[in-house]
C-alpha positions, -999 to 999 in steps of 0.1 A, spaced: -593 0 186 -572 -10 216 -551 15 235 -515 3 244 -485 18 262 -484 54 274 -457 78 263 -452 115 269 -478 139 257 -478 152 221 -459 183 210 -471 213 190 -484 193 160 -499 164 179 -528 157 202 -527 148 239 -530 111 230 -508 112 199 -480 92 216 -503 64 228 -504 35 204 -538 23 192 -543 -11 176 -564 -7 144 -576 -31 118 -569 -22 82 -606 -15 78 -605 10 107 -577 29 90 -594 29 57 -625 45 73 -603 72 89 -586 79 55 -620 82 38 -631 106 65 -602 129 56 -611 127 19 -647 134 25 -642 161 50 -615 181 31 -620 218 34 -634 237 5 -633 207 -18 -595 208 -18 -571 179 -17 -563 163 16 -527 150 24 -523 122 49 -488 114 61 -474 82 76 -441 85 97 -423 58 116 -390 40 119 -375 18 92 -393 -15 88 -426 -4 105 -447 -10 74 -454 25 63 -454 20 26 -473 -13 28 -500 6 48 -499 36 24 -503 14 -7 -532 -5 10 -550 27 19 -546 41 -16 -560 8 -31 -589 7 -7 -599 43 -12 -597 39 -50 -619 7 -47 -645 26 -27 -643 61 -42 -632 53 -78 -601 52 -99 -575 79 -92 -594 92 -61 -563 86 -40 -526 88 -49 -492 78 -34 -462 100 -28 -433 82 -11 -404 100 5 -382 71 -7 -384 85 -42 -362 113 -30 -333 91 -20 -301 105 -34 -286 83 -62 -255 62 -55 -235 88 -76 -245 116 -52 -239 95 -21 -204 87 -33 -198 124 -40 -209 133 -5 -192 103 12 -226 91 25 -230 56 10 -226 39 44 -254 61 58 -279 55 30 -314 61 45 -303 87 70 -318 122 68 -288 136 49 -292 111 21 -326 125 9 -334 154 -13 -356 167 15 -363 201 -1 -372 184 -34 -397 163 -15 -412 193 2 -415 211 -31 -434 182 -47 -456 178 -16 -465 215 -18 -474 211 -55 -496 181 -46 -514 203 -21 -519 233 -44 -519 221 -80 -553 205 -88 -553 209 -126 -523 190 -139 -508 155 -136 -481 154 -110 -454 127 -116 -439 112 -85 -406 93 -81 -401 61 -61 -372 39 -51 -366 6 -69 -351 -21 -47 -338 -42 -76 -319 -12 -90 -311 2 -55 -318 36 -70 -346 62 -72 -366 61 -104 -386 90 -119 -423 92 -125 -433 57 -112 -465 72 -97 -489 100 -108 -513 123 -89 -541 131 -114 -565 161 -110 -591 135 -99 -571 127 -67 -588 140 -36 -565 122 -11 -527 119 -13 -509 93 10 -473 102 16 -450 83 39 -414 84 51 -392 80 81 -387 117 89 -420 134 83 -423 143 120 -387 155 124 -384 190 140 -352 196 119 -355 218 87 -370 214 62 -393 186 76 -416 210 95 -425 225 61 -437 191 50 -456 186 83 -474 219 78 -489 206 45 -504 175 60 -540 173 73 -529 145 96 -497 126 103 -499 91 117 -469 74 134 -468 37 123 -456 17 152 -442 -19 153 -422 -39 179 -384 -34 175 -379 -72 171 -404 -73 143 -388 -44 125 -353 -58 129 -364 -91 114 -379 -73 84 -349 -51 80 -325 -80 80 -346 -99 55 -346 -67 34 -308 -67 33 -306 -104 26 -329 -99 -4 -306 -71 -16 -276 -95 -17 -259 -91 16 -249 -121 36 -262 -127 72 -233 -109 89 -233 -79 66 -271 -76 68 -271 -76 106 -242 -51 106 -261 -27 83 -292 -29 105 -272 -23 137 -250 5 124 -274 23 101 -311 14 104 -310 13 142 -297 49 147 -321 61 120 -350 45 138 -340 59 172 -339 94 156 -374 89 142 -388 76 175 -379 109 192 -404 128 171 -433 104 176 -453 128 198 -454 153 170 -478 130 151 -516 132 152 -519 96 163 -499 64 168 -512 33 151 -504 -4 150 -521 -25 124 -534 -59 133 -543 -74 100 -525 -56 71 -521 -78 40 -487 -78 23 -483 -53 -5 -483 -65 -41 -453 -45 -53 -421 -56 -35 -397 -37 -58 -402 -5 -39 -389 2 -4 -414 -11 22 
């Protein structure tokens, strides 16, 4: 693990070194996730959150950690709960006049997300169905994932989990740890442009979307970085197998 650039000290929910990026291997992060699973208090379910700006690789990391924990601890031992499943539909964005700001905090059912996250923390006896976002449809879809009673670790990820604005602190309070997934701005911009090109926009429209929407969203996310438990960069994360969902 290699320390990188220094940033201001962490806030109330972080640690003194939370804002200092550390370079991890995927194996390192799997070991940390397993430590949370095995050290959960009273045999309860541990929730691990991943925050970070658009294009940082949060969902790729979350999916990888879920797969690795299941490989080591057994089927259904870990589960995935993405914030992107709580995107508002196109119909609701049109109703609110927010289609051009899709992906900003106002375009999520944030309280619905907090409610499901709370259920994931407290309900150990029933299957919990979890929505996701389908990139081909460009819409949220219900019940793509499930948290079974066997799940001892839930990986949740989203841009705004460290935000100080309501209701995000309610989500933060449910998480055992919250990691900020960091990536160079140039790397993220390239990923975001390619994401828009794959969605059907031409080069000019893709770059305009990234500059006018993804960039301000990312700057908002960066401001809450020090509220996370640690800041991580991943040196060797393999690409995720499912590219239909938002990465």
